[in-house]
C-alpha positions in Angstrom: 51.7 154.6 135.9 53.9 156.2 133.3 56.9 155.9 135.6 56.3 152.2 136.1 56.2 151.7 132.3 59.4 153.7 131.8 61.1 151.8 134.6 60.0 148.5 133.1 61.3 149.6 129.7 64.6 150.6 131.2 64.8 147.4 133.1 63.9 145.4 130.0 66.6 147.2 128.0 69.2 146.6 130.7 68.2 142.9 130.8 68.5 142.7 127.1 71.9 144.4 127.1 73.0 142.0 129.9 71.8 139.0 127.8 73.6 140.3 124.8 76.8 140.7 126.8 76.4 137.2 128.2 75.8 135.8 124.7 78.9 137.6 123.4 80.9 136.2 126.3 79.6 132.7 125.6 80.4 133.0 121.9 83.9 134.1 122.8 84.4 131.2 125.2 83.0 128.8 122.6 85.5 130.1 120.0 88.4 129.8 122.5 87.3 126.2 123.4 87.0 125.3 119.7 90.5 126.7 119.0 91.8 124.7 122.0 90.1 121.5 120.7 91.7 122.1 117.3 95.1 122.6 118.8 94.8 119.5 120.9 93.5 117.5 117.9 96.5 118.5 115.9 98.9 117.7 118.7 97.3 114.2 119.1 97.5 113.6 115.4 101.2 114.5 115.4 101.9 112.3 118.4 100.1 109.4 116.7 102.2 109.9 113.6 105.3 110.0 115.7 104.3 106.8 117.4 103.6 105.1 114.0 107.0 106.3 112.7 108.7 105.0 115.8 107.1 101.6 115.5 108.1 101.4 111.8 111.7 102.3 112.6 111.9 99.8 115.4 110.5 97.1 113.0 113.0 98.0 110.4 115.9 97.9 112.9 114.8 94.5 114.1 114.8 93.2 110.5 118.2 94.8 109.9 119.6 93.3 113.1 118.2 89.9 112.2 119.8 89.9 108.8 123.2 90.9 110.2 123.0 88.4 113.1 122.2 85.6 110.6 125.1 86.8 108.3 127.4 86.9 111.3 126.5 83.4 112.4 127.0 82.1 108.9 130.4 83.8 108.7 131.4 82.3 112.0 130.2 78.8 111.0 131.8 78.8 107.5 135.3 78.1 108.7 134.0 75.2 110.9 132.1 73.8 107.9 135.2 74.1 105.7 137.3 72.3 108.3 134.7 69.5 108.5 134.8 69.3 104.7 138.6 69.1 104.6 138.7 66.5 107.4 136.1 64.4 105.5 138.0 64.7 102.3 141.3 63.8 104.0 139.6 60.9 105.8 138.3 59.5 102.5 141.8 59.7 101.0 143.4 57.8 104.0 140.7 55.1 103.8 141.6 54.3 100.1 
């Protein structure tokens, strides 16, 4: 009976040691997973910030292009308007 008790004690000690090793392994895996999650979270935050910056730049460029397109159109129309004004003035002088 003493041998059985000793064998059970040895077996229990081995089981406890195995459980401790498994627990340590699980803690290590959990820590690695948390590190991976933190890295992925940081990467996604940076990607989101890049996307927001891209959208802001595109909107600024659109506004810039719109202003210059309007200025170009007005610059092109100004000589035509001046010619109409001169023709109108000349026409009024001939009518008198």
